[in-house]
N, CA, C and O atoms as a DFTB+ gen file, in Angstrom:
664 C
 N C O
     1  1       5.923      53.221      18.327
     2  2       5.431      54.591      18.287
     3  2       3.945      54.622      18.618
     4  3       3.188      53.738      18.218
     5  1       3.551      55.622      19.334
     6  2       2.152      55.811      19.711
     7  2       1.551      56.959      18.923
     8  3       2.188      57.995      18.735
     9  1       0.319      56.772      18.462
    10  2      -0.422      57.832      17.804
    11  2      -1.121      58.633      18.897
    12  3      -1.880      58.086      19.696
    13  1      -0.854      59.941      18.918
    14  2      -1.396      60.814      19.954
    15  2      -2.172      61.938      19.286
    16  3      -1.712      62.528      18.308
    17  1      -3.353      62.231      19.822
    18  2      -4.173      63.333      19.317
    19  2      -4.207      64.435      20.357
    20  3      -4.413      64.194      21.546
    21  1      -3.997      65.654      19.873
    22  2      -3.933      66.825      20.733
    23  2      -4.969      67.850      20.310
    24  3      -5.367      67.913      19.147
    25  1      -5.395      68.646      21.267
    26  2      -6.222      69.817      21.002
    27  2      -5.409      71.035      21.412
    28  3      -4.856      71.074      22.511
    29  1      -5.334      72.033      20.528
    30  2      -4.607      73.260      20.826
    31  2      -5.552      74.439      20.663
    32  3      -6.362      74.476      19.738
    33  1      -5.439      75.403      21.574
    34  2      -6.292      76.576      21.499
    35  2      -5.575      77.810      22.000
    36  3      -4.642      77.723      22.799
    37  1      -6.026      78.980      21.515
    38  2      -5.458      80.263      21.923
    39  2      -6.522      81.345      21.810
    40  3      -7.305      81.364      20.860
    41  1      -6.543      82.260      22.806
    42  2      -7.429      83.415      22.679
    43  2      -6.803      84.707      23.200
    44  3      -7.512      85.686      23.432
    45  1      -5.491      84.719      23.383
    46  2      -4.784      85.933      23.781
    47  2      -3.701      86.267      22.766
    48  3      -3.050      85.379      22.216
    49  1      -3.520      87.562      22.528
    50  2      -2.468      87.989      21.614
    51  2      -2.800      87.600      20.189
    52  3      -3.967      87.570      19.798
    53  1      -1.764      87.301      19.409
    54  2      -1.935      86.856      18.026
    55  2      -2.252      85.362      18.063
    56  3      -1.353      84.520      18.062
    57  1      -3.529      85.057      18.093
    58  2      -3.992      83.678      18.304
    59  2      -3.429      82.711      17.273
    60  3      -2.968      81.626      17.626
    61  1      -3.463      83.096      16.005
    62  2      -2.967      82.215      14.949
    63  2      -1.459      81.998      15.095
    64  3      -0.971      80.878      14.942
    65  1      -0.744      83.046      15.385
    66  2       0.710      82.933      15.564
    67  2       1.026      82.038      16.757
    68  3       1.988      81.271      16.712
    69  1       0.240      82.122      17.815
    70  2       0.445      81.247      18.979
    71  2       0.288      79.777      18.596
    72  3       1.065      78.929      19.034
    73  1      -0.725      79.478      17.772
    74  2      -0.903      78.094      17.311
    75  2       0.287      77.652      16.465
    76  3       0.791      76.540      16.625
    77  1       0.733      78.526      15.565
    78  2       1.879      78.198      14.710
    79  2       3.125      77.920      15.546
    80  3       3.853      76.961      15.289
    81  1       3.363      78.759      16.542
    82  2       4.541      78.565      17.391
    83  2       4.444      77.254      18.168
    84  3       5.439      76.540      18.299
    85  1       3.269      76.933      18.679
    86  2       3.095      75.689      19.423
    87  2       3.339      74.474      18.533
    88  3       4.007      73.524      18.940
    89  1       2.801      74.508      17.325
    90  2       3.001      73.407      16.376
    91  2       4.482      73.298      16.009
    92  3       5.028      72.198      15.926
    93  1       5.117      74.431      15.793
    94  2       6.546      74.432      15.483
    95  2       7.344      73.793      16.630
    96  3       8.214      72.955      16.392
    97  1       7.043      74.189      17.860
    98  2       7.762      73.632      19.017
    99  2       7.536      72.129      19.138
   100  3       8.471      71.383      19.427
   101  1       6.308      71.683      18.919
   102  2       6.028      70.239      18.948
   103  2       6.832      69.517      17.877
   104  3       7.417      68.466      18.135
   105  1       6.859      70.085      16.670
   106  2       7.493      69.414      15.530
   107  2       9.010      69.307      15.677
   108  3       9.630      68.429      15.078
   109  1       9.599      70.181      16.457
   110  2      11.061      70.138      16.581
   111  2      11.532      69.377      17.821
   112  3      12.734      69.237      18.044
   113  1      10.590      68.888      18.623
   114  2      10.943      68.148      19.832
   115  2      11.368      66.737      19.451
   116  3      10.661      66.041      18.722
   117  1      12.526      66.320      19.947
   118  2      13.013      64.973      19.650
   119  2      12.050      63.931      20.208
   120  3      11.645      64.002      21.368
   121  1      11.689      62.966      19.370
   122  2      10.771      61.917      19.788
   123  2       9.327      62.198      19.432
   124  3       8.449      61.387      19.727
   125  1       9.060      63.357      18.790
   126  2       7.707      63.702      18.361
   127  2       7.731      63.961      16.861
   128  3       8.526      64.766      16.374
   129  1       6.855      63.274      16.134
   130  2       6.721      63.492      14.695
   131  2       5.308      63.988      14.421
   132  3       4.327      63.311      14.730
   133  1       5.220      65.163      13.844
   134  2       3.932      65.749      13.493
   135  2       3.402      65.049      12.250
   136  3       4.106      64.948      11.246
   137  1       2.154      64.560      12.313
   138  2       1.564      63.826      11.204
   139  2       0.457      64.601      10.487
   140  3       0.466      64.704       9.261
   141  1      -0.497      65.145      11.249
   142  2      -1.637      65.831      10.633
   143  2      -2.057      67.017      11.490
   144  3      -1.925      67.010      12.714
   145  1      -2.574      68.045      10.797
   146  2      -3.153      69.208      11.466
   147  2      -4.507      69.504      10.853
   148  3      -4.689      69.398       9.641
   149  1      -5.440      69.870      11.686
   150  2      -6.768      70.246      11.203
   151  2      -6.742      71.697      10.724
   152  3      -5.783      72.424      10.982
   153  1      -7.800      72.114      10.027
   154  2      -7.986      73.546       9.795
   155  2      -8.138      74.250      11.151
   156  3      -8.385      73.606      12.171
   157  1      -7.990      75.561      11.144
   158  2      -8.233      76.354      12.355
   159  2      -9.721      76.676      12.418
   160  3     -10.349      77.010      11.413
   161  1     -10.262      76.566      13.619
   162  2     -11.656      76.930      13.870
   163  2     -11.699      78.053      14.895
   164  3     -10.911      78.078      15.840
   165  1     -12.626      78.978      14.698
   166  2     -12.869      80.006      15.705
   167  2     -14.051      79.547      16.539
   168  3     -15.075      79.120      16.005
   169  1     -13.900      79.640      17.853
   170  2     -14.902      79.074      18.748
   171  2     -15.197      79.988      19.921
   172  3     -14.362      80.781      20.355
   173  1     -16.413      79.848      20.417
   174  2     -16.818      80.582      21.606
   175  2     -16.163      79.943      22.830
   176  3     -15.916      78.737      22.844
   177  1     -15.879      80.752      23.859
   178  2     -15.298      80.169      25.074
   179  2     -16.287      79.245      25.783
   180  3     -17.502      79.386      25.649
   181  1     -15.740      78.304      26.533
   182  2     -16.524      77.347      27.316
   183  2     -16.091      77.484      28.775
   184  3     -14.915      77.715      29.057
   185  1     -17.012      77.346      29.673
   186  2     -16.683      77.445      31.095
   187  2     -16.715      78.892      31.552
   188  3     -17.766      79.393      31.953
   189  1     -15.594      79.556      31.497
   190  2     -15.489      80.970      31.837
   191  2     -15.791      81.773      30.573
   192  3     -14.998      81.768      29.632
   193  1     -16.924      82.458      30.547
   194  2     -17.420      83.074      29.309
   195  2     -16.961      84.508      29.080
   196  3     -17.079      85.007      27.961
   197  1     -16.442      85.186      30.099
   198  2     -16.053      86.587      29.979
   199  2     -14.634      86.700      29.410
   200  3     -13.708      87.145      30.089
   201  1     -14.490      86.285      28.147
   202  2     -13.194      86.305      27.469
   203  2     -13.425      86.249      25.970
   204  3     -14.538      86.002      25.507
   205  1     -12.355      86.484      25.219
   206  2     -12.454      86.523      23.767
   207  2     -12.602      85.152      23.127
   208  3     -12.460      84.114      23.773
   209  1     -12.895      85.192      21.829
   210  2     -13.042      83.968      21.030
   211  2     -11.699      83.237      20.934
   212  3     -10.630      83.846      20.967
   213  1     -11.795      81.926      20.815
   214  2     -10.620      81.073      20.674
   215  2     -10.385      80.695      19.221
   216  3     -11.315      80.672      18.414
   217  1      -9.148      80.403      18.900
   218  2      -8.810      79.649      17.696
   219  2      -8.384      78.278      18.193
   220  3      -7.590      78.171      19.127
   221  1      -8.914      77.222      17.564
   222  2      -8.635      75.849      17.975
   223  2      -8.246      74.987      16.784
   224  3      -8.724      75.183      15.666
   225  1      -7.369      74.030      17.051
   226  2      -6.993      73.018      16.064
   227  2      -6.862      71.671      16.770
   228  3      -6.831      71.596      17.999
   229  1      -6.788      70.622      15.976
   230  2      -6.401      69.299      16.459
   231  2      -5.138      68.897      15.716
   232  3      -4.925      69.287      14.568
   233  1      -4.311      68.120      16.382
   234  2      -3.070      67.636      15.772
   235  2      -2.913      66.154      16.062
   236  3      -3.285      65.665      17.129
   237  1      -2.353      65.450      15.083
   238  2      -1.965      64.052      15.284
   239  2      -0.449      64.000      15.253
   240  3       0.185      64.492      14.321
   241  1       0.119      63.398      16.281
   242  2       1.566      63.212      16.321
   243  2       1.858      61.752      16.619
   244  3       0.998      61.018      17.106
   245  1       3.081      61.343      16.319
   246  2       3.565      60.029      16.741
   247  2       4.718      60.269      17.687
   248  3       5.549      61.151      17.468
   249  1       4.761      59.465      18.752
   250  2       5.818      59.641      19.740
   251  2       6.110      58.332      20.454
   252  3       5.264      57.443      20.540
   253  1       7.321      58.241      20.959
   254  2       7.684      57.138      21.841
   255  2       7.866      57.652      23.266
   256  3       8.278      56.906      24.154
   257  1       7.559      58.923      23.479
   258  2       7.641      59.522      24.813
   259  2       6.446      59.028      25.638
   260  3       5.310      59.059      25.165
   261  1       6.698      58.583      26.846
   262  2       5.643      58.073      27.721
   263  2       4.664      59.201      28.091
   264  3       5.055      60.368      28.114
   265  1       3.405      58.865      28.381
   266  2       2.382      59.892      28.602
   267  2       2.742      60.989      29.613
   268  3       2.538      62.170      29.329
   269  1       3.267      60.626      30.776
   270  2       3.580      61.655      31.776
   271  2       4.743      62.543      31.323
   272  3       4.755      63.743      31.598
   273  1       5.707      61.956      30.638
   274  2       6.801      62.759      30.098
   275  2       6.314      63.626      28.942
   276  3       6.787      64.747      28.757
   277  1       5.373      63.107      28.172
   278  2       4.785      63.886      27.077
   279  2       4.045      65.099      27.651
   280  3       4.113      66.193      27.091
   281  1       3.344      64.904      28.758
   282  2       2.671      66.015      29.429
   283  2       3.687      67.079      29.857
   284  3       3.413      68.275      29.750
   285  1       4.852      66.652      30.337
   286  2       5.910      67.612      30.710
   287  2       6.367      68.416      29.499
   288  3       6.607      69.619      29.604
   289  1       6.486      67.760      28.355
   290  2       6.868      68.449      27.113
   291  2       5.832      69.525      26.787
   292  3       6.182      70.670      26.502
   293  1       4.570      69.149      26.833
   294  2       3.487      70.092      26.545
   295  2       3.525      71.276      27.508
   296  3       3.372      72.426      27.099
   297  1       3.732      70.978      28.797
   298  2       3.796      72.055      29.785
   299  2       4.976      72.991      29.528
   300  3       4.869      74.200      29.731
   301  1       6.096      72.434      29.084
   302  2       7.258      73.273      28.747
   303  2       6.952      74.182      27.555
   304  3       7.323      75.356      27.553
   305  1       6.281      73.641      26.556
   306  2       5.915      74.446      25.390
   307  2       4.941      75.550      25.796
   308  3       5.092      76.697      25.375
   309  1       3.950      75.211      26.607
   310  2       2.996      76.230      27.085
   311  2       3.726      77.325      27.864
   312  3       3.432      78.508      27.694
   313  1       4.664      76.938      28.706
   314  2       5.426      77.914      29.492
   315  2       6.261      78.815      28.568
   316  3       6.321      80.029      28.764
   317  1       6.892      78.216      27.575
   318  2       7.704      78.982      26.625
   319  2       6.846      80.011      25.876
   320  3       7.320      81.093      25.530
   321  1       5.581      79.659      25.631
   322  2       4.666      80.558      24.918
   323  2       3.848      81.415      25.895
   324  3       2.807      81.967      25.539
   325  1       4.346      81.510      27.135
   326  2       3.810      82.434      28.142
   327  2       2.398      82.105      28.635
   328  3       1.623      83.009      28.948
   329  1       2.068      80.829      28.704
   330  2       0.778      80.408      29.267
   331  2       0.781      80.703      30.755
   332  3       1.719      80.345      31.468
   333  1      -0.274      81.358      31.220
   334  2      -0.460      81.598      32.649
   335  2      -1.768      80.954      33.072
   336  3      -2.784      81.091      32.392
   337  1      -1.740      80.252      34.195
   338  2      -2.939      79.575      34.705
   339  2      -3.484      80.385      35.883
   340  3      -3.130      80.149      37.038
   341  1      -4.360      81.349      35.557
   342  2      -4.917      82.238      36.579
   343  2      -6.366      81.873      36.868
   344  3      -6.740      81.678      38.024
   345  1      -7.181      81.781      35.825
   346  2      -8.596      81.453      35.952
   347  2      -8.832      80.119      35.250
   348  3      -8.409      79.936      34.109
   349  1      -9.504      79.189      35.923
   350  2      -9.808      77.909      35.273
   351  2     -10.632      78.172      34.025
   352  3     -11.629      78.892      34.076
   353  1     -10.224      77.594      32.910
   354  2     -10.847      77.768      31.600
   355  2     -10.799      79.220      31.146
   356  3     -11.586      79.640      30.298
   357  1      -9.876      79.981      31.712
   358  2      -9.754      81.405      31.390
   359  2      -8.914      81.652      30.155
   360  3      -8.490      80.714      29.479
   361  1      -8.672      82.942      29.861
   362  2      -7.899      83.315      28.679
   363  2      -6.480      82.738      28.736
   364  3      -5.893      82.578      29.806
   365  1      -5.949      82.429      27.537
   366  2      -4.600      81.864      27.497
   367  2      -3.953      82.098      26.143
   368  3      -4.623      82.163      25.112
   369  1      -2.640      82.222      26.173
   370  2      -1.890      82.346      24.921
   371  2      -1.926      81.023      24.176
   372  3      -2.041      80.990      22.951
   373  1      -1.825      79.923      24.935
   374  2      -1.863      78.599      24.310
   375  2      -2.338      77.575      25.342
   376  3      -2.021      77.663      26.529
   377  1      -3.090      76.627      24.863
   378  2      -3.535      75.502      25.675
   379  2      -3.349      74.266      24.815
   380  3      -3.842      74.203      23.689
   381  1      -2.639      73.288      25.346
   382  2      -2.429      72.031      24.621
   383  2      -2.915      70.897      25.514
   384  3      -2.418      70.709      26.625
   385  1      -3.882      70.153      25.022
   386  2      -4.433      69.023      25.771
   387  2      -4.191      67.721      25.024
   388  3      -4.331      67.653      23.803
   389  1      -3.826      66.692      25.776
   390  2      -3.741      65.343      25.220
   391  2      -5.160      64.784      25.211
   392  3      -5.798      64.669      26.257
   393  1      -5.643      64.441      24.024
   394  2      -6.984      63.872      23.896
   395  2      -6.927      62.351      23.989
   396  3      -7.574      61.741      24.840
   397  1      -6.152      61.761      23.109
   398  2      -5.999      60.307      23.021
   399  2      -4.515      59.993      22.890
   400  3      -3.770      60.729      22.243
   401  1      -4.096      58.899      23.508
   402  2      -2.696      58.479      23.450
   403  2      -2.683      56.986      23.166
   404  3      -2.777      56.165      24.078
   405  1      -2.563      56.641      21.865
   406  2      -2.622      55.223      21.493
   407  2      -3.893      54.606      22.035
   408  3      -4.972      55.191      21.939
   409  1      -3.760      53.424      22.603
   410  2      -4.907      52.742      23.225
   411  2      -4.891      52.876      24.733
   412  3      -5.621      52.172      25.431
   413  1      -4.063      53.775      25.240
   414  2      -3.899      53.924      26.688
   415  2      -5.106      54.601      27.309
   416  3      -5.659      55.558      26.767
   417  1      -5.492      54.083      28.449
   418  2      -6.528      54.695      29.269
   419  2      -5.939      54.830      30.662
   420  3      -5.529      53.835      31.260
   421  1      -5.891      56.058      31.189
   422  2      -5.354      56.260      32.528
   423  2      -6.031      57.450      33.186
   424  3      -6.568      58.329      32.512
   425  1      -5.998      57.465      34.497
   426  2      -6.610      58.555      35.241
   427  2      -5.813      58.810      36.514
   428  3      -5.647      57.926      37.354
   429  1      -5.325      60.043      36.635
   430  2      -4.615      60.460      37.839
   431  2      -4.953      61.926      38.095
   432  3      -5.709      62.534      37.339
   433  1      -4.396      62.484      39.151
   434  2      -4.654      63.890      39.464
   435  2      -4.123      64.819      38.382
   436  3      -4.684      65.895      38.168
   437  1      -3.056      64.427      37.696
   438  2      -2.450      65.338      36.716
   439  2      -2.728      64.974      35.255
   440  3      -2.516      65.798      34.365
   441  1      -3.198      63.756      35.001
   442  2      -3.415      63.356      33.615
   443  2      -4.508      62.298      33.514
   444  3      -4.476      61.277      34.201
   445  1      -5.476      62.569      32.639
   446  2      -6.522      61.596      32.334
   447  2      -6.597      61.424      30.824
   448  3      -6.743      62.396      30.083
   449  1      -6.494      60.181      30.379
   450  2      -6.569      59.849      28.956
   451  2      -7.556      58.698      28.815
   452  3      -7.438      57.705      29.533
   453  1      -8.534      58.803      27.905
   454  2      -8.858      59.938      27.047
   455  2      -9.235      61.178      27.875
   456  3      -9.659      61.074      29.026
   457  1      -9.066      62.343      27.254
   458  2      -9.402      63.593      27.930
   459  2     -10.848      63.502      28.414
   460  3     -11.730      63.150      27.631
   461  1     -11.111      63.808      29.677
   462  2     -12.435      63.540      30.262
   463  2     -13.605      64.317      29.644
   464  3     -14.737      63.836      29.690
   465  1     -13.369      65.488      29.076
   466  2     -14.484      66.272      28.531
   467  2     -14.471      66.370      26.997
   468  3     -15.281      67.092      26.416
   469  1     -13.569      65.660      26.358
   470  2     -13.434      65.811      24.905
   471  2     -14.701      65.448      24.142
   472  3     -15.019      66.090      23.141
   473  1     -15.424      64.440      24.593
   474  2     -16.598      63.951      23.865
   475  2     -17.772      64.919      23.928
   476  3     -18.742      64.772      23.184
   477  1     -17.687      65.914      24.819
   478  2     -18.777      66.880      25.011
   479  2     -18.498      68.216      24.335
   480  3     -19.334      69.116      24.409
   481  1     -17.367      68.373      23.687
   482  2     -16.939      69.674      23.205
   483  2     -16.785      69.701      21.688
   484  3     -15.915      69.040      21.120
   485  1     -17.640      70.470      21.058
   486  2     -17.583      70.598      19.594
   487  2     -16.263      71.209      19.144
   488  3     -15.744      70.831      18.094
   489  1     -15.706      72.145      19.910
   490  2     -14.447      72.778      19.508
   491  2     -13.281      71.803      19.518
   492  3     -12.232      72.082      18.937
   493  1     -13.456      70.656      20.178
   494  2     -12.452      69.590      20.164
   495  2     -12.783      68.578      19.066
   496  3     -11.911      68.212      18.277
   497  1     -14.029      68.128      19.013
   498  2     -14.407      67.038      18.114
   499  2     -14.435      67.436      16.642
   500  3     -14.078      66.628      15.784
   501  1     -14.845      68.649      16.333
   502  2     -14.911      69.054      14.916
   503  2     -13.518      69.058      14.274
   504  3     -13.351      68.466      13.208
   505  1     -12.510      69.707      14.884
   506  2     -11.167      69.613      14.288
   507  2     -10.612      68.189      14.297
   508  3      -9.930      67.780      13.358
   509  1     -10.904      67.438      15.355
   510  2     -10.429      66.054      15.435
   511  2     -11.037      65.208      14.320
   512  3     -10.353      64.369      13.734
   513  1     -12.296      65.422      14.030
   514  2     -12.972      64.711      12.939
   515  2     -12.305      65.003      11.595
   516  3     -12.268      64.139      10.719
   517  1     -11.783      66.211      11.433
   518  2     -11.090      66.565      10.186
   519  2      -9.844      65.719       9.955
   520  3      -9.520      65.388       8.814
   521  1      -9.152      65.371      11.021
   522  2      -7.906      64.627      10.824
   523  2      -8.080      63.115      10.961
   524  3      -7.257      62.348      10.462
   525  1      -9.161      62.680      11.642
   526  2      -9.420      61.244      11.708
   527  2     -10.894      60.972      12.012
   528  3     -11.277      60.847      13.176
   529  1     -11.720      60.881      10.966
   530  2     -13.146      60.624      11.166
   531  2     -13.455      59.194      11.633
   532  3     -14.604      58.889      11.953
   533  1     -12.464      58.333      11.674
   534  2     -12.680      56.948      12.110
   535  2     -12.655      56.800      13.631
   536  3     -12.943      55.720      14.147
   537  1     -12.319      57.859      14.347
   538  2     -12.296      57.787      15.810
   539  2     -13.709      57.546      16.321
   540  3     -14.680      58.128      15.839
   541  1     -13.790      56.659      17.323
   542  2     -15.083      56.315      17.908
   543  2     -15.013      56.425      19.426
   544  3     -13.951      56.292      20.035
   545  1     -16.173      56.670      20.010
   546  2     -16.357      56.486      21.451
   547  2     -17.259      55.271      21.565
   548  3     -18.458      55.348      21.299
   549  1     -16.678      54.159      21.958
   550  2     -17.418      52.896      21.927
   551  2     -17.708      52.535      20.486
   552  3     -16.783      52.370      19.690
   553  1     -18.984      52.409      20.136
   554  2     -19.378      52.074      18.763
   555  2     -19.849      53.293      17.972
   556  3     -20.318      53.150      16.843
   557  1     -19.730      54.482      18.546
   558  2     -20.270      55.688      17.930
   559  2     -19.153      56.513      17.301
   560  3     -18.192      56.893      17.970
   561  1     -19.295      56.785      15.999
   562  2     -18.309      57.606      15.301
   563  2     -18.350      59.038      15.800
   564  3     -19.385      59.524      16.255
   565  1     -17.225      59.697      15.708
   566  2     -17.082      61.079      16.157
   567  2     -18.088      62.012      15.460
   568  3     -18.603      62.937      16.088
   569  1     -18.369      61.781      14.181
   570  2     -19.319      62.638      13.455
   571  2     -20.724      62.537      14.046
   572  3     -21.456      63.527      14.074
   573  1     -21.105      61.351      14.518
   574  2     -22.413      61.178      15.147
   575  2     -22.463      61.877      16.505
   576  3     -23.503      62.405      16.898
   577  1     -21.344      61.878      17.214
   578  2     -21.279      62.603      18.483
   579  2     -21.423      64.107      18.248
   580  3     -22.117      64.797      18.996
   581  1     -20.763      64.606      17.207
   582  2     -20.808      66.039      16.885
   583  2     -22.242      66.477      16.614
   584  3     -22.672      67.534      17.077
   585  1     -22.979      65.665      15.867
   586  2     -24.362      66.019      15.510
   587  2     -25.237      66.274      16.731
   588  3     -26.182      67.059      16.666
   589  1     -24.926      65.618      17.836
   590  2     -25.754      65.735      19.041
   591  2     -25.317      66.868      19.973
   592  3     -25.979      67.130      20.978
   593  1     -24.202      67.545      19.647
   594  2     -23.684      68.587      20.537
   595  2     -24.379      69.924      20.305
   596  3     -24.478      70.383      19.168
   597  1     -24.858      70.548      21.373
   598  2     -25.566      71.820      21.221
   599  2     -24.645      72.984      20.834
   600  3     -25.113      73.974      20.272
   601  1     -23.349      72.879      21.124
   602  2     -22.459      74.009      20.863
   603  2     -21.773      73.959      19.488
   604  3     -20.888      74.769      19.213
   605  1     -22.173      73.019      18.629
   606  2     -21.508      72.893      17.319
   607  2     -21.677      74.141      16.447
   608  3     -20.834      74.419      15.594
   609  1     -22.760      74.893      16.658
   610  2     -22.990      76.103      15.869
   611  2     -21.986      77.197      16.221
   612  3     -21.776      78.122      15.437
   613  1     -21.368      77.095      17.395
   614  2     -20.383      78.089      17.826
   615  2     -18.978      77.809      17.326
   616  3     -18.028      78.468      17.749
   617  1     -18.833      76.835      16.429
   618  2     -17.522      76.453      15.893
   619  2     -17.536      76.713      14.389
   620  3     -18.245      76.039      13.642
   621  1     -16.748      77.695      13.950
   622  2     -16.733      78.041      12.529
   623  2     -15.312      77.963      11.973
   624  3     -14.341      78.323      12.640
   625  1     -15.221      77.486      10.740
   626  2     -13.901      77.379      10.110
   627  2     -13.320      78.769       9.924
   628  3     -13.981      79.678       9.421
   629  1     -12.078      78.914      10.338
   630  2     -11.366      80.188      10.295
   631  2     -10.356      80.203       9.149
   632  3     -10.272      81.173       8.395
   633  1      -9.587      79.110       9.026
   634  2      -8.574      79.016       7.968
   635  2      -8.261      77.551       7.714
   636  3      -8.012      76.786       8.647
   637  1      -8.276      77.164       6.428
   638  2      -8.086      75.757       6.084
   639  2      -6.615      75.354       5.984
   640  3      -6.170      74.484       6.733
   641  1      -5.870      75.948       5.102
   642  2      -4.504      75.478       4.818
   643  2      -3.435      76.283       5.535
   644  3      -2.374      76.538       4.966
   645  1      -3.683      76.676       6.735
   646  2      -2.768      77.512       7.507
   647  2      -1.446      76.830       7.806
   648  3      -0.419      77.501       7.914
   649  1      -1.449      75.500       7.944
   650  2      -0.254      74.769       8.345
   651  2       0.838      74.819       7.294
   652  3       1.991      74.510       7.596
   653  1       0.510      75.196       6.080
   654  2       1.551      75.343       5.047
   655  2       2.458      76.519       5.381
   656  3       3.559      76.639       4.842
   657  1       1.981      77.398       6.286
   658  2       2.751      78.568       6.677
   659  2       3.652      78.297       7.881
   660  3       4.482      79.134       8.235
   661  1       3.493      77.129       8.513
   662  2       4.263      76.834       9.734
   663  2       5.699      76.512       9.388
   664  3       6.502      76.238      10.279
């Protein structure tokens, strides 16, 4: 089994409900076991700024599904939850990104692991730190990376124990 870390976000419709539905879909997929969920954070958009605030979480799952097939699963869940890819970094009902997949490192046109921009984004690292503060980039702990990020002030806790409702 591989330990996989995901980032999930939503800024269209009922944002919290979209996260709950995505987590539910992940948890019921054969070959995926949900292990941990972070609190929900409300965050400012990154990249394309003319859009509403996001709700973001991190999730830890275990799976024996290979990375490219796992990406297909994620894409199916996003499609089921009506994700439309119109504007890069634009508004979305749900966005699910693979951050880390075991010790695998790969780079292709459709999938890069570790996620190429994860280390620069407070909305990714803060929830990830909640579920595993031992994660490092090289010799640097995730908490030390967070301290250096200019956008950390734009990430605020929205709801702590929301996953009990899933």
